[in-house]
MMTF fields as JSON, N, C-alpha, C and O atoms, coordinates in Angstrom:
{
  "mmtfVersion": "1.0.0",
  "mmtfProducer": "UNKNOWN",
  "numBonds": 483,
  "numAtoms": 484,
  "numGroups": 121,
  "numChains": 1,
  "numModels": 1,
  "chainsPerModel": [1],
  "groupsPerChain": [121],
  "chainIdList": ["A"],
  "bondAtomList": [4, 2, 8, 6, 12, 10, 16, 14, 20, 18, 24, 22, 28, 26, 32, 30, 36, 34, 40, 38, 44, 42, 48, 46, 52, 50, 56, 54, 60, 58, 64, 62, 68, 66, 72, 70, 76, 74, 80, 78, 84, 82, 88, 86, 92, 90, 96, 94, 100, 98, 104, 102, 108, 106, 112, 110, 116, 114, 120, 118, 124, 122, 128, 126, 132, 130, 136, 134, 140, 138, 144, 142, 148, 146, 152, 150, 156, 154, 160, 158, 164, 162, 168, 166, 172, 170, 176, 174, 180, 178, 184, 182, 188, 186, 192, 190, 196, 194, 200, 198, 204, 202, 208, 206, 212, 210, 216, 214, 220, 218, 224, 222, 228, 226, 232, 230, 236, 234, 240, 238, 244, 242, 248, 246, 252, 250, 256, 254, 260, 258, 264, 262, 268, 266, 272, 270, 276, 274, 280, 278, 284, 282, 288, 286, 292, 290, 296, 294, 300, 298, 304, 302, 308, 306, 312, 310, 316, 314, 320, 318, 324, 322, 328, 326, 332, 330, 336, 334, 340, 338, 344, 342, 348, 346, 352, 350, 356, 354, 360, 358, 364, 362, 368, 366, 372, 370, 376, 374, 380, 378, 384, 382, 388, 386, 392, 390, 396, 394, 400, 398, 404, 402, 408, 406, 412, 410, 416, 414, 420, 418, 424, 422, 428, 426, 432, 430, 436, 434, 440, 438, 444, 442, 448, 446, 452, 450, 456, 454, 460, 458, 464, 462, 468, 466, 472, 470, 476, 474, 480, 478],
  "bondOrderList": [1, 1, 1, 1, 1, 1, 1, 1, 1, 1, 1, 1, 1, 1, 1, 1, 1, 1, 1, 1, 1, 1, 1, 1, 1, 1, 1, 1, 1, 1, 1, 1, 1, 1, 1, 1, 1, 1, 1, 1, 1, 1, 1, 1, 1, 1, 1, 1, 1, 1, 1, 1, 1, 1, 1, 1, 1, 1, 1, 1, 1, 1, 1, 1, 1, 1, 1, 1, 1, 1, 1, 1, 1, 1, 1, 1, 1, 1, 1, 1, 1, 1, 1, 1, 1, 1, 1, 1, 1, 1, 1, 1, 1, 1, 1, 1, 1, 1, 1, 1, 1, 1, 1, 1, 1, 1, 1, 1, 1, 1, 1, 1, 1, 1, 1, 1, 1, 1, 1, 1],
  "groupList": [{"groupName": "UNK", "atomNameList": ["N", "CA", "C", "O"], "elementList": ["N", "C", "C", "O"], "formalChargeList": [0, 0, 0, 0], "bondAtomList": [1, 0, 2, 1, 3, 2], "bondOrderList": [1, 1, 2], "singleLetterCode": "X", "chemCompType": "L-PEPTIDE LINKING"}],
  "groupTypeList": [0, 0, 0, 0, 0, 0, 0, 0, 0, 0, 0, 0, 0, 0, 0, 0, 0, 0, 0, 0, 0, 0, 0, 0, 0, 0, 0, 0, 0, 0, 0, 0, 0, 0, 0, 0, 0, 0, 0, 0, 0, 0, 0, 0, 0, 0, 0, 0, 0, 0, 0, 0, 0, 0, 0, 0, 0, 0, 0, 0, 0, 0, 0, 0, 0, 0, 0, 0, 0, 0, 0, 0, 0, 0, 0, 0, 0, 0, 0, 0, 0, 0, 0, 0, 0, 0, 0, 0, 0, 0, 0, 0, 0, 0, 0, 0, 0, 0, 0, 0, 0, 0, 0, 0, 0, 0, 0, 0, 0, 0, 0, 0, 0, 0, 0, 0, 0, 0, 0, 0, 0],
  "groupIdList": [1, 2, 3, 4, 5, 6, 7, 8, 9, 10, 11, 12, 13, 14, 15, 16, 17, 18, 19, 20, 21, 22, 23, 24, 25, 26, 27, 28, 29, 30, 31, 32, 33, 34, 35, 36, 37, 38, 39, 40, 41, 42, 43, 44, 45, 46, 47, 48, 49, 50, 51, 52, 53, 54, 55, 56, 57, 58, 59, 60, 61, 62, 63, 64, 65, 66, 67, 68, 69, 70, 71, 72, 73, 74, 75, 76, 77, 78, 79, 80, 81, 82, 83, 84, 85, 86, 87, 88, 89, 90, 91, 92, 93, 94, 95, 96, 97, 98, 99, 100, 101, 102, 103, 104, 105, 106, 107, 108, 109, 110, 111, 112, 113, 114, 115, 116, 117, 118, 119, 120, 121],
  "secStructList": [7, 7, 7, 7, 2, 2, 2, 2, 2, 2, 2, 2, 2, 2, 2, 2, 2, 2, 2, 2, 2, 2, 2, 2, 2, 2, 2, 2, 2, 2, 2, 2, 2, 2, 2, 2, 2, 2, 2, 2, 2, 2, 2, 2, 2, 2, 2, 1, 7, 6, 6, 1, 7, 3, 3, 3, 3, 3, 6, 6, 3, 3, 3, 3, 3, 7, 2, 2, 2, 2, 2, 2, 2, 2, 2, 2, 2, 2, 2, 2, 2, 2, 2, 2, 2, 2, 2, 2, 2, 2, 2, 2, 2, 2, 2, 2, 2, 2, 2, 2, 2, 2, 2, 2, 2, 2, 2, 2, 2, 2, 2, 2, 6, 6, 7, 7, 6, 6, 1, 7, 7],
  "xCoordList": [5.45, 6.357, 6.385, 6.538, 6.234, 6.223, 7.654, 8.552, 7.833, 9.161, 9.399, 8.57, 10.53, 10.836, 10.883, 11.177, 10.585, 10.516, 11.813, 11.774, 12.966, 14.237, 14.47, 15.028, 14.048, 14.206, 13.22, 13.553, 12.001, 11.028, 11.588, 11.441, 12.228, 12.829, 13.946, 14.037, 14.798, 15.885, 15.321, 15.859, 14.24, 13.617, 13.055, 13.164, 12.456, 11.919, 13.053, 12.921, 14.17, 15.325, 15.886, 16.289, 15.904, 16.399, 15.535, 16.055, 14.224, 13.316, 13.531, 13.495, 13.754, 14.026, 15.319, 15.404, 16.32, 17.599, 17.425, 18.055, 16.575, 16.3, 15.646, 15.967, 14.726, 14.071, 15.079, 15.014, 16.005, 17.053, 17.924, 18.291, 18.252, 19.053, 18.314, 18.917, 17.012, 16.21, 16.194, 16.299, 16.064, 16.07, 17.415, 17.468, 18.49, 19.828, 19.967, 20.567, 19.411, 19.457, 18.728, 19.195, 17.596, 16.837, 17.645, 17.711, 18.26, 19.111, 20.246, 20.564, 20.846, 21.971, 21.527, 22.238, 20.363, 19.846, 19.582, 19.894, 19.003, 18.708, 19.982, 20.052, 20.979, 22.244, 22.93, 23.503, 22.871, 23.467, 22.803, 23.484, 21.49, 20.752, 21.135, 21.395, 21.172, 21.549, 22.978, 23.27, 23.863, 25.26, 25.338, 26.014, 24.635, 24.667, 24.062, 24.582, 22.975, 22.354, 23.3, 23.406, 23.979, 24.917, 26.111, 26.555, 26.633, 27.745, 27.332, 28.096, 26.133, 25.632, 25.481, 25.838, 24.951, 24.792, 26.156, 26.313, 27.136, 28.493, 29.096, 29.746, 28.871, 29.382, 28.802, 29.526, 27.511, 26.856, 27.314, 27.506, 27.486, 27.909, 29.305, 29.583, 30.178, 31.544, 31.568, 32.509, 30.532, 30.438, 30.059, 30.34, 29.421, 28.953, 30.117, 31.088, 29.994, 30.985, 30.815, 29.736, 31.897, 31.847, 30.839, 30.311, 30.567, 29.635, 28.213, 27.335, 27.974, 26.617, 25.727, 26.197, 24.429, 23.469, 23.274, 23.076, 23.334, 23.175, 22.106, 22.068, 21.239, 20.136, 20.14, 20.597, 19.611, 19.409, 17.977, 17.351, 17.484, 16.117, 16.077, 16.97, 15.019, 14.727, 13.223, 12.443, 12.833, 11.404, 10.871, 11.358, 9.863, 9.283, 9.928, 9.495, 10.961, 11.602, 12.931, 13.605, 13.286, 14.633, 15.304, 14.769, 16.467, 17.167, 18.492, 19.253, 18.755, 20.006, 21.141, 21.062, 22.211, 23.368, 24.643, 24.623, 25.742, 27.033, 27.478, 27.271, 28.089, 28.547, 29.52, 29.417, 30.46, 31.472, 30.81, 31.172, 29.845, 29.143, 28.389, 28.443, 27.7, 26.936, 27.867, 27.569, 28.98, 29.955, 30.48, 30.568, 30.828, 31.317, 30.25, 30.545, 29.029, 27.914, 27.711, 27.529, 27.745, 27.543, 28.722, 28.532, 29.93, 31.096, 31.039, 31.383, 30.606, 30.436, 29.355, 29.513, 28.264, 27.168, 27.665, 27.347, 28.435, 28.968, 29.895, 29.84, 30.737, 31.644, 30.848, 31.175, 29.821, 28.959, 28.275, 28.203, 27.78, 27.113, 28.086, 27.726, 29.31, 30.304, 30.662, 30.865, 30.737, 30.97, 29.792, 29.969, 28.595, 27.378, 27.362, 26.962, 27.801, 27.876, 28.794, 28.461, 29.94, 30.895, 30.302, 30.454, 29.628, 28.999, 27.93, 27.862, 27.106, 26.038, 26.631, 26.116, 27.709, 28.344, 28.847, 28.678, 29.467, 29.938, 28.76, 28.832, 27.674, 26.476, 25.949, 25.611, 25.891, 25.381, 26.238, 25.714, 27.553, 28.459, 28.262, 28.235, 28.124, 27.908, 26.591, 26.535, 25.539, 24.221, 24.216, 23.644, 24.849, 24.874, 25.67, 25.298, 26.76, 27.552, 26.719, 26.716, 26.02, 25.182, 24.056, 23.737, 23.458, 22.403, 22.938, 22.279, 24.127, 24.751, 24.971, 24.676, 25.495, 25.737, 24.429, 24.356, 23.403, 22.104, 21.5, 20.941, 21.614, 21.071, 21.748, 21.083, 23.063, 23.797, 23.384, 23.221, 23.219, 22.82, 21.421, 21.184, 20.511, 19.139, 19.138, 18.476, 19.881, 19.932, 20.507, 20.02, 21.545, 22.164, 21.174, 21.057, 20.469, 19.5, 18.36, 17.878, 17.938, 16.844, 17.301, 16.536, 18.525, 19.042, 19.183, 18.916, 19.601, 19.765, 18.425, 18.361, 17.35, 16.025, 15.31, 14.193, 15.958, 15.37, 14.381, 13.632, 14.371, 13.48, 14.24, 15.372, 13.615, 14.231, 13.836, 12.652, 14.801, 14.479, 13.781, 14.172, 12.745, 12.052, 11.116, 10.564, 10.923, 10.083, 8.645, 7.772, 8.396, 7.039, 6.549, 5.356, 7.445, 7.085, 6.232, 5.836],
  "yCoordList": [-25.297, -24.28, -23.111, -23.299, -21.903, -20.714, -20.287, -20.366, -19.84, -19.388, -17.994, -17.102, -17.799, -16.484, -15.388, -15.636, -14.176, -13.009, -12.793, -12.495, -12.944, -12.696, -13.714, -13.37, -14.941, -15.963, -15.698, -15.878, -15.268, -14.915, -13.783, -13.793, -12.815, -11.689, -12.189, -11.766, -13.088, -13.651, -14.436, -14.369, -15.176, -15.949, -15.023, -15.315, -13.913, -12.945, -12.347, -12.196, -12.005, -11.47, -12.522, -12.202, -13.771, -14.862, -15.001, -15.187, -14.911, -15.009, -13.847, -14.033, -12.646, -11.493, -11.703, -11.363, -12.267, -12.526, -13.593, -13.515, -14.585, -15.611, -14.977, -15.33, -14.04, -13.359, -12.531, -12.457, -11.911, -11.139, -12.069, -11.723, -13.24, -14.222, -14.656, -14.822, -14.838, -15.252, -14.144, -14.428, -12.889, -11.76, -11.658, -11.383, -11.88, -11.849, -12.971, -12.783, -14.129, -15.264, -14.938, -15.294, -14.267, -13.871, -12.858, -12.954, -11.888, -10.91, -11.615, -11.294, -12.576, -13.322, -14.052, -14.046, -14.677, -15.388, -14.43, -14.736, -13.261, -12.272, -11.754, -11.638, -11.445, -10.939, -12.03, -11.754, -13.267, -14.387, -14.55, -14.761, -14.452, -14.574, -13.443, -13.685, -12.212, -11.071, -11.218, -10.865, -11.74, -11.936, -12.94, -12.706, -14.058, -15.078, -14.543, -14.823, -13.78, -13.207, -12.223, -12.207, -11.409, -10.422, -11.116, -10.722, -12.153, -12.914, -13.554, -13.549, -14.099, -14.738, -13.698, -13.955, -12.528, -11.462, -11.018, -10.814, -10.872, -10.492, -11.564, -11.26, -12.806, -13.921, -13.874, -14.039, -13.651, -13.579, -12.344, -12.391, -11.246, -9.997, -10.136, -9.58, -10.87, -11.058, -11.912, -11.827, -12.731, -13.554, -12.707, -13.088, -11.559, -10.706, -9.951, -9.6, -9.715, -8.901, -7.443, -7.023, -6.681, -5.28, -4.455, -3.465, -4.851, -4.089, -4.648, -4.136, -5.697, -6.248, -5.256, -4.502, -5.271, -4.46, -5.095, -6.304, -4.262, -4.729, -3.859, -2.644, -4.501, -3.794, -4.074, -5.118, -3.1, -3.318, -2.922, -2.126, -3.485, -3.179, -1.933, -1.673, -1.191, -0.033, -0.074, 0.479, -0.733, -0.942, -1.916, -3.042, -1.484, -2.333, -2.111, -2.686, -1.28, -0.935, -1.652, -1.996, -1.867, -2.301, -1.117, -0.542, -0.762, 0.4, -0.051, -0.791, 0.404, 0.067, 0.843, 2.058, 0.108, 0.735, 0.201, -0.807, 0.883, 0.402, -0.761, -0.757, -1.746, -2.931, -2.555, -3.071, -1.664, -1.26, -0.626, -0.911, 0.231, 0.934, -0.061, 0.035, -0.997, -1.99, -2.931, -3.325, -3.286, -4.145, -3.461, -4.08, -2.179, -1.429, -1.356, -1.532, -1.1, -0.997, -2.318, -2.329, -3.421, -4.732, -5.116, -5.744, -4.744, -5.041, -4.258, -4.783, -3.005, -2.204, -2.81, -2.892, -3.227, -3.845, -5.119, -5.369, -5.91, -7.153, -6.863, -7.546, -5.852, -5.475, -5.054, -5.452, -4.262, -3.829, -5.022, -5.101, -5.937, -7.129, -7.998, -8.552, -8.108, -8.917, -8.283, -8.992, -6.961, -6.273, -6.498, -6.732, -6.421, -6.643, -8.067, -8.291, -9.031, -10.424, -10.564, -11.254, -9.912, -9.978, -9.366, -9.904, -8.238, -7.567, -8.452, -8.585, -9.051, -9.923, -11.141, -11.586, -11.676, -12.837, -12.49, -13.268, -11.316, -10.884, -10.702, -11.098, -10.101, -9.932, -11.291, -11.491, -12.207, -13.546, -14.235, -14.858, -14.121, -14.737, -14.14, -14.865, -12.813, -12.151, -12.588, -12.877, -12.635, -13.007, -14.466, -14.79, -15.34, -16.759, -16.954, -17.765, -16.209, -16.284, -15.787, -16.401, -14.684, -14.119, -15.096, -15.266, -15.733, -16.725, -17.87, -18.32, -18.333, -19.425, -19.009, -19.763, -17.795, -17.287, -17.155, -17.513, -16.638, -16.466, -17.811, -17.96, -18.786, -20.111, -20.72, -21.286, -20.599, -21.136, -20.424, -21.056, -19.112, -18.322, -18.723, -18.851, -18.916, -19.312, -20.706, -20.939, -21.621, -22.977, -22.977, -23.68, -22.18, -22.096, -21.511, -22.014, -20.454, -19.822, -20.79, -20.826, -21.57, -22.523, -23.651, -24.096, -24.112, -25.168, -24.665, -25.4, -23.414, -22.828, -22.745, -22.895, -22.501, -22.397, -23.746, -23.844, -24.778, -26.122, -26.429, -27.402, -25.606, -25.848, -26.674, -26.349, -27.731, -28.575, -28.049, -28.048, -27.604, -27.106, -28.181, -29.348, -27.757, -28.667, -29.648, -30.525, -29.521, -30.482, -29.971, -30.678, -28.744, -28.216, -27.882, -27.999, -27.468, -27.114, -25.882, -25.439],
  "zCoordList": [23.83, 24.319, 23.336, 22.129, 23.876, 23.031, 22.707, 23.545, 21.486, 21.055, 21.63, 21.452, 22.322, 22.91, 21.847, 20.677, 22.293, 21.406, 20.62, 19.427, 21.292, 20.594, 19.469, 18.428, 19.677, 18.625, 17.492, 16.321, 17.843, 16.799, 15.926, 14.704, 16.58, 15.852, 14.937, 13.785, 15.442, 14.628, 13.441, 12.337, 13.672, 12.591, 11.515, 10.324, 11.931, 10.966, 10.137, 8.923, 10.788, 10.058, 9.097, 7.979, 9.543, 8.705, 7.451, 6.351, 7.622, 6.47, 5.501, 4.284, 6.043, 5.177, 4.393, 3.213, 5.062, 4.403, 3.318, 2.263, 3.575, 2.559, 1.335, 0.2, 1.57, 0.453, -0.334, -1.561, 0.381, -0.288, -1.137, -2.261, -0.606, -1.351, -2.606, -3.666, -2.48, -3.638, -4.694, -5.887, -4.265, -5.205, -5.921, -7.12, -5.188, -5.789, -6.815, -7.874, -6.496, -7.417, -8.724, -9.806, -8.619, -9.815, -10.635, -11.86, -9.946, -10.643, -11.375, -12.52, -10.693, -11.273, -12.536, -13.541, -12.488, -13.658, -14.809, -15.96, -14.5, -15.542, -16.206, -17.43, -15.394, -15.945, -16.761, -17.815, -16.275, -16.999, -18.37, -19.374, -18.403, -19.664, -20.618, -21.797, -20.11, -20.953, -21.472, -22.615, -20.627, -21.028, -22.175, -23.176, -22.013, -23.074, -24.369, -25.449, -24.281, -25.486, -26.171, -27.398, -25.381, -25.937, -26.582, -27.661, -25.919, -26.5, -27.824, -28.789, -27.86, -29.088, -30.203, -31.353, -29.854, -30.852, -31.392, -32.595, -30.5, -30.947, -31.85, -32.851, -31.483, -32.289, -33.702, -34.684, -33.795, -35.11, -35.883, -37.098, -35.158, -35.792, -36.391, -37.453, -35.721, -36.218, -37.493, -38.282, -37.688, -38.905, -40.117, -41.253, -39.878, -40.978, -41.6, -40.93, -42.88, -43.585, -43.169, -42.752, -43.29, -42.875, -43.679, -43.173, -44.925, -45.749, -45.717, -46.412, -44.917, -44.773, -44.025, -43.173, -44.359, -43.607, -42.23, -42.113, -41.197, -39.822, -39.163, -39.358, -38.382, -37.74, -36.243, -35.779, -35.506, -34.083, -33.747, -34.449, -32.677, -32.278, -31.398, -30.591, -31.59, -30.745, -30.508, -31.283, -29.433, -29.189, -30.224, -30.331, -30.994, -32.037, -33.398, -34.397, -33.438, -34.71, -34.882, -33.911, -36.131, -36.484, -37.158, -38.106, -36.665, -37.196, -37.801, -37.178, -39.018, -39.688, -39.032, -38.852, -38.676, -38.03, -38.669, -39.376, -38.412, -38.902, -38.019, -36.806, -38.652, -37.928, -36.815, -35.703, -37.105, -36.127, -34.913, -33.772, -35.172, -34.104, -33.208, -31.982, -33.823, -33.064, -32.302, -31.175, -32.911, -32.239, -30.979, -29.918, -31.102, -29.939, -28.853, -27.671, -29.254, -28.31, -27.555, -26.337, -28.297, -27.663, -26.77, -25.729, -27.17, -26.336, -25.026, -23.966, -25.104, -23.89, -22.992, -21.774, -23.616, -22.859, -22.171, -21.008, -22.89, -22.336, -21.15, -20.127, -21.299, -20.21, -18.966, -17.848, -19.169, -18.062, -17.399, -16.173, -18.208, -17.671, -16.87, -15.832, -17.36, -16.646, -15.297, -14.312, -15.253, -13.981, -13.037, -11.841, -13.597, -12.797, -12.244, -11.101, -13.063, -12.615, -11.402, -10.439, -11.456, -10.346, -9.079, -7.982, -9.25, -8.106, -7.481, -6.259, -8.312, -7.818, -7.12, -6.094, -7.675, -7.05, -5.649, -4.71, -5.517, -4.186, -3.232, -2.069, -3.726, -2.896, -2.444, -1.278, -3.388, -3.089, -2.029, -1.106, -2.168, -1.193, 0.196, 1.19, 0.264, 1.565, 2.197, 3.392, 1.396, 1.92, 2.376, 3.417, 1.604, 1.986, 3.278, 4.125, 3.42, 4.653, 5.833, 6.901, 5.638, 6.699, 7.055, 8.231, 6.056, 6.32, 7.168, 8.105, 6.838, 7.592, 9.044, 9.971, 9.224, 10.578, 11.357, 12.533, 10.688, 11.341, 11.724, 12.811, 10.829, 11.097, 12.329, 13.196, 12.394, 13.538, 14.827, 15.87, 14.742, 15.909, 16.389, 17.59, 15.455, 15.803, 16.431, 17.443, 15.826, 16.379, 17.792, 18.677, 17.984, 19.302, 20.319, 21.436, 19.927, 20.822, 21.156, 22.288, 20.159, 20.392, 21.316, 22.171, 21.154, 22.02, 23.456, 24.406, 23.608, 24.94, 25.673, 26.893, 24.905, 25.534, 25.594, 26.103, 25.073, 25.139, 24.029, 24.117, 22.982, 21.842, 20.81, 20.452, 20.342, 19.32, 17.941, 17.605, 17.137, 15.8, 14.968, 14.974, 14.256, 13.351, 14.03, 13.367, 15.342, 16.06, 16.169, 16.672, 15.7, 15.716, 17.111, 17.388, 17.992, 19.375, 19.414, 20.493]
}
């Protein structure tokens, strides 16, 4: 039995949404990694004395900076990353909800046409 055009279209949209969910998941992992690295750097920076030499990377270079300046920079970066995390989480929730709705719609359409999902018709 051939799959009707409208169901084929829904399946294609579902696959695109799955790819979007996967891309969001990768973004989430990247932001999570950057957040943990920034938190670790701040933790180490707080252990240093105020008069200790502190360096930051700029490409292949290490540049000497003031501890206060670097602390502020990392705290701002952390705040930005945390906002990005929240945004990605909301995106992920919306996409997962949409995927669920699409899956239910496809299953319903397939049952209406007499196609058994997963049966390889």
